[in-house]
C-alpha positions in Angstrom: 25.8 315.0 35.4 24.3 312.3 37.4 26.6 310.0 39.5 25.6 307.1 37.3 27.0 308.9 34.2 30.6 309.3 35.6 33.2 306.7 34.5 34.8 304.7 37.3 38.5 304.2 37.2 40.3 301.4 39.1 42.1 302.4 42.2 45.9 302.2 42.1 46.6 302.9 45.7 49.0 300.9 47.9 46.3 299.0 49.4 45.4 297.3 46.1 49.0 296.0 45.2 50.6 292.6 46.2 53.6 293.5 48.3 55.6 290.4 47.2 55.0 291.0 43.5 56.8 294.3 43.3 59.8 293.4 45.6 63.0 292.4 43.6 64.3 288.8 44.4 67.9 288.4 45.5 70.4 286.4 43.3 70.3 282.6 43.4 73.7 282.3 45.2 72.4 284.5 48.0 69.2 282.5 48.3 71.4 279.3 48.4 73.5 280.7 51.2 70.3 281.7 53.1 68.7 278.4 52.5 65.0 277.8 52.3 62.7 279.4 54.9 62.2 277.2 57.8 65.4 275.0 57.2 66.4 273.0 60.3 70.0 273.1 61.7 70.6 269.5 60.5 69.7 270.4 57.0 71.9 273.4 57.1 74.8 271.4 58.3 74.4 268.8 55.6 74.0 271.5 52.9 77.3 273.0 53.9 79.2 270.0 55.2 78.9 267.6 52.2 80.5 269.9 49.6 83.3 270.8 52.1 84.0 267.1 52.8 84.0 266.3 49.0 86.4 269.1 48.3 88.7 268.0 51.1 88.7 264.4 49.8 89.6 265.5 46.3 92.5 267.7 47.5 93.8 265.0 49.8 93.6 262.3 47.1 95.6 264.5 44.7 98.2 265.2 47.4 98.6 261.5 48.1 99.0 260.7 44.4 101.6 263.3 43.9 103.5 262.3 47.0 103.4 258.6 46.0 104.7 259.3 42.6 107.5 261.4 44.0 108.4 258.6 46.4 108.5 256.0 43.7 110.6 258.1 41.3 113.1 259.1 44.0 113.3 255.6 45.5 116.7 253.9 45.4 115.6 250.7 47.0 115.0 247.3 45.4 117.1 244.9 43.4 118.9 245.3 40.1 119.5 242.2 37.9 122.3 242.6 35.4 122.6 240.3 32.4 125.5 237.8 32.8 127.7 238.1 29.7 130.7 236.2 30.8 130.4 232.6 29.5 132.5 231.4 32.4 130.5 233.1 35.2 127.7 231.4 37.2 124.3 232.1 35.8 125.3 232.7 32.2 122.9 231.3 29.7 122.5 231.6 25.9 120.2 230.2 23.3 122.2 228.0 20.9 122.7 228.9 17.3 122.0 225.8 15.3 124.9 224.7 13.1 125.1 226.5 9.8 125.2 223.7 7.2 124.5 223.0 3.6 123.8 219.9 1.5 125.6 220.2 -1.8 124.3 217.9 -4.6 126.4 217.6 -7.8 124.6 216.5 -11.0 125.9 216.0 -14.5 124.4 217.2 -17.8 121.8 214.4 -17.7 120.8 215.4 -14.1 122.3 212.1 -12.8 123.8 212.2 -9.3 127.6 212.6 -9.3 128.3 213.2 -5.6 127.1 214.7 -2.4 128.9 216.9 0.1 127.7 218.1 3.5 129.2 221.4 4.6 129.1 222.6 8.3 130.6 225.8 9.7 132.2 225.5 13.1 132.4 229.2 13.9 130.4 231.8 12.0 132.8 234.6 13.1 136.1 232.8 13.1 135.5 230.5 10.2 136.5 226.9 9.7 134.4 223.8 9.6 134.1 220.4 7.9 133.1 218.8 4.6 131.6 215.3 4.7 131.7 213.6 1.4 128.9 211.1 0.7 129.5 208.6 -2.1 126.8 208.4 -4.8 126.7 204.6 -4.7 126.2 204.6 -0.9 124.1 201.5 0.0 120.8 202.5 1.7 118.0 200.5 3.1 115.2 202.8 1.9 113.8 201.1 -1.2 111.1 198.9 0.2 113.4 196.1 1.2 115.4 196.0 -2.0 119.0 197.1 -2.0 119.5 200.5 -3.6 122.0 203.3 -3.7 121.8 207.0 -3.0 121.9 207.5 -6.7 118.7 205.4 -7.0 117.0 207.6 -4.4 118.0 210.7 -6.3 116.8 209.3 -9.6 113.3 208.4 -8.3 112.7 211.1 -5.7 115.1 213.9 -6.5 117.0 216.2 -4.1 114.2 216.3 -1.5 114.4 212.5 -1.0 118.2 212.7 -0.8 117.9 215.4 1.9 115.4 213.4 3.9 117.5 210.3 3.7 120.7 212.0 4.8 118.9 213.9 7.4 117.8 210.6 8.9 121.2 209.1 8.6 123.1 212.0 10.2 120.4 212.9 12.7 120.1 216.5 11.5 118.5 218.7 8.9 120.5 221.3 6.9 120.3 225.0 6.7 120.1 225.0 2.9 120.6 222.8 -0.2 122.6 223.6 -3.3 122.1 221.8 -6.6 125.2 222.2 -8.8 125.4 221.5 -12.5 128.6 221.5 -14.6 128.0 225.2 -15.4 127.5 226.0 -11.7 130.9 224.4 -10.8 132.6 226.2 -13.7 131.4 229.6 -12.4 132.4 228.7 -8.8 135.9 227.5 -9.6 136.7 230.0 -12.4 138.3 232.6 -10.0 141.0 230.1 -9.0 141.2 228.0 -12.2 143.1 225.9 -12.9 143.3 223.9 -9.7 146.4 221.9 -8.8 145.4 218.2 -8.8 147.8 215.3 -8.3 146.2 212.2 -9.8 147.7 208.9 -8.8 147.0 207.4 -12.2 145.4 208.3 -15.6 141.7 208.6 -15.8 140.0 207.1 -18.9 136.8 208.1 -20.7 134.8 206.0 -23.1 134.0 207.9 -26.3 131.1 207.3 -28.7 132.9 204.5 -30.7 133.4 202.5 -27.5 137.1 203.1 -27.2 138.8 204.4 -24.1 141.0 207.5 -24.2 142.9 209.3 -21.5 140.8 212.1 -20.2 143.0 213.3 -17.3 146.7 212.4 -17.2 148.6 211.8 -14.0 151.4 213.9 -15.5 149.1 217.0 -15.9 148.6 218.4 -12.4 146.0 221.1 -13.4 142.2 221.0 -13.5 140.3 223.7 -15.5 137.1 224.9 -14.0 135.0 223.6 -16.9 136.2 220.0 -16.3 135.3 219.7 -12.6 132.2 217.6 -12.9 133.8 215.4 -15.6 136.7 214.7 -13.2 134.2 213.8 -10.4 132.1 211.6 -12.5 134.6 209.4 -14.2 135.0 205.8 -13.0 138.2 204.7 -11.2 140.2 201.6 -11.2 140.1 201.8 -7.4 136.4 201.5 -7.5 134.1 203.4 -5.2 136.9 204.1 -2.7 139.0 205.6 -5.6 136.2 207.8 -6.7 135.6 209.0 -3.1 139.3 209.9 -2.7 139.3 211.8 -5.9 136.3 213.9 -4.7 138.2 214.5 -1.5 141.3 215.6 -3.4 139.2 218.1 -5.5 137.5 219.6 -2.4 140.8 220.0 -0.6 142.4 221.6 -3.6 139.5 224.0 -4.2 139.1 225.1 -0.6 142.8 225.6 -0.2 142.9 227.8 -3.3 140.0 229.9 -2.0 141.7 230.3 1.4 145.0 231.4 -0.3 145.6 235.1 0.1 144.4 237.7 2.6 140.8 237.8 1.5 139.0 234.5 0.5 136.1 236.5 -1.1 138.4 237.5 -4.0 138.8 233.9 -4.9 135.0 233.3 -5.3 132.5 234.6 -7.8 130.9 237.9 -6.8 127.4 236.6 -6.5 124.8 236.6 -3.7 124.7 232.9 -3.1 124.6 231.2 0.3 127.0 228.5 -0.8 129.5 231.2 -1.7 129.1 232.9 1.7 129.5 229.5 3.4 132.7 228.6 1.5 134.2 232.0 2.3 133.5 231.4 6.0 134.9 227.9 5.9 138.1 229.2 4.2 138.8 231.7 7.0 139.6 228.9 9.4 140.7 225.3 9.6 138.8 222.9 7.3 138.5 219.1 7.6 137.4 217.1 4.6 136.0 213.8 5.8 135.7 210.7 3.6 136.3 208.0 6.1 133.0 206.9 7.7 132.2 204.5 4.8 133.2 200.9 4.4 132.9 198.5 1.5 129.8 196.3 1.5 129.9 194.0 -1.5 130.3 196.2 -4.5 129.2 199.4 -2.9 129.9 201.5 0.2 127.9 201.5 3.4 128.0 203.6 6.5 130.2 202.7 9.5 127.8 203.7 12.3 130.4 204.4 15.0 132.7 206.4 12.7 129.8 208.3 11.2 128.3 209.2 14.6 131.7 210.5 15.8 132.1 212.7 12.8 128.5 213.9 12.9 128.8 214.9 16.6 131.9 216.9 15.8 130.3 218.6 12.8 126.9 219.4 14.3 127.3 220.4 18.0 123.8 221.9 17.7 121.9 220.0 14.9 118.7 221.2 13.2 115.7 218.9 14.1 114.6 217.0 11.1 111.1 217.5 9.6 109.7 214.5 11.4 111.5 215.2 14.7 109.6 216.1 17.9 112.4 215.6 20.5 112.2 217.4 23.8 114.3 220.5 24.1 117.0 220.8 26.8 118.6 223.6 28.8 122.0 222.3 29.6 123.8 223.9 32.5 127.3 223.3 33.9 127.2 223.1 37.6 130.9 222.2 38.2 132.9 225.0 36.7 134.9 222.5 34.7 134.3 223.7 31.2 136.4 221.0 29.6 133.4 218.7 30.2 131.0 220.8 28.1 131.6 219.1 24.7 131.3 215.6 26.2 128.2 216.6 28.1 126.6 217.8 24.8 127.4 214.6 23.1 126.0 212.4 25.9 122.8 214.5 26.2 122.2 214.6 22.5 122.8 210.8 22.2 119.7 210.4 24.5 117.5 211.7 21.7 116.9 215.3 22.7 117.6 218.7 21.2 119.8 221.2 23.1 118.2 224.7 23.0 120.0 226.6 25.8 123.5 226.2 27.2 125.2 227.9 30.1 126.1 227.6 33.7 124.1 226.9 36.9 123.8 229.7 39.5 126.7 228.1 41.4 129.5 225.5 40.7 128.9 223.3 43.7 126.5 220.8 42.2 127.3 217.2 43.3 124.7 215.1 41.5 123.7 215.5 37.9 119.9 216.0 37.7 117.1 216.4 35.1 114.5 219.0 36.0 111.1 219.2 34.5 108.3 221.8 35.1 105.4 220.3 33.1 104.0 217.0 34.5 103.5 215.8 31.0 107.3 215.8 30.5 107.8 213.4 33.4 108.3 210.4 31.2 110.7 212.2 28.9 112.7 213.5 31.9 112.9 210.0 33.4 114.1 208.5 30.2 116.8 211.2 29.8 117.9 210.7 33.5 118.3 207.0 33.0 120.4 207.6 29.8 122.8 210.0 31.5 122.7 208.4 35.0 121.1 211.4 36.7 118.3 212.2 39.2 114.9 213.6 38.4 113.4 216.7 40.0 109.9 218.2 39.4 110.0 222.0 39.8 107.2 224.2 38.6 109.5 227.2 38.8 112.0 225.9 36.4 112.8 228.0 33.3 110.3 227.7 30.5 113.1 228.2 27.9 113.2 224.5 27.3 111.2 221.4 28.1 113.9 220.0 30.4 116.8 221.3 32.3 120.0 219.2 32.8 122.4 220.4 35.5 125.8 218.7 35.2 127.3 217.8 38.6 130.6 216.5 39.9 129.5 212.9 39.5 129.2 213.4 35.7 132.7 214.7 35.6 134.0 211.7 37.5 132.3 209.3 35.1 133.8 211.1 32.1 137.3 210.6 33.6 
C-alpha cells in the first residue's frame, strides 16, 4: 500500500492535551481560603477581617442586650407610688359621684298634673335622703311674660318641660324621671296597703250632679292603695298649703311603711324599676320630706329663693349639670386638715357657678392662703371670677392636674372666714 492510502489517526499523546483541563478543581471553600491568585496582603486582611469584626459585633450586641434586660429585671431602685385610699390622708383624691335623684310626676286619669316630688339619695350604700315636694300650682315666670303655673307648663309641654323648668329652678338635672298614673301608684303602695293617714278634716268630692260628698273622712285613718291619686288631687279648704301638707303626709306615711321591718324590699313591688330601687335605698336611712321652701303669692305658691337654695344644697351636694349648662369643672382639695369645713367649702364653691368633679386633700395640710389654680390659659377668666367669689388667689400652673378645669385648694384663711 502506498503511504497516501493509509488512514491518519489523531495523536493522543501527552504533548497534545491541555494540562489545566484534566486537573480536578478544589472545592469553593478551599479556593475562598486561598484567595484569588495574586491577592495583595491588604485585600487578604479585609477579606478575613470584615467577617470577623461583624461576628464580634453581633455577639457583643447580644451580650449587652441580655445583660441590660437582666439588670432591669433585677433592679430594686426607683420610686413606688401607692394609691392613697384614706379619705383623711394628704394626697387623697376621688371623682365625685353625682347625686342619685329622680323627678316623680303624678298624673290623674286625664293626664293632668297632680303633684311633683324630687327624690335625692344621700348615701347609696347607707341609704337615706330627701323628698322635696313641688306644688302643682307653683307660680313660674316661664310663659312669655304671662303668669302661669307648673300645671300649665305640664299641660302645654309635658314632662320634658317640667323637667327643664325644675332643673333651672333647682340648679341641677335629675338621674331619671318617673311618670306615675293612678294604676302605677296602686301597684307601688299595694304591698303596704292600707296606709295610716291622719286627716285634719274631711275631704269632699263633687259628683256628677254637682253635690259634694265626703270622699275621705277624718275619722277613717286608712288609705287604700287604689285611692292614692284621688287623695292627692282633691281640693282642700286650706288651699294650696293644705294640699301640699296632705302630699307631705302621704309621702311620710308611705316611706315609713316601706322602712318598717328588717327588709324594705319586701314592702315594695317585685319589679325592676329605678323608682323602686331608689325608694328602697331611701328607706334604709333617715328621710326628710321637705315642703317648706314655698310661700303664698296671691292665690298660688311661689319659691322662697333663700329657703329653696338651702334645701337644694343639702339635697344635691354634687348636682348633675343641666342640659344647657357649660360650667367649669373644679377639683376641690382641703389644704388644712379641718374636714368640718368640707361641706361649707362645697357650698361656697358651687355658689360661684362651677361644677365640682373631684374632691380630696392637698399633698399637705399647711396651706395658708386659699387659691385657684388653672393650667389652660383659656381658663384664666373663669379662674379669676371664681377666685373673686371665694376670696382666693389665682395661680397659673401648666403642671396642674387635668382631671378638672380648675383646682381650688382650701387654706387656713378660708377656715377663719367660715368661723
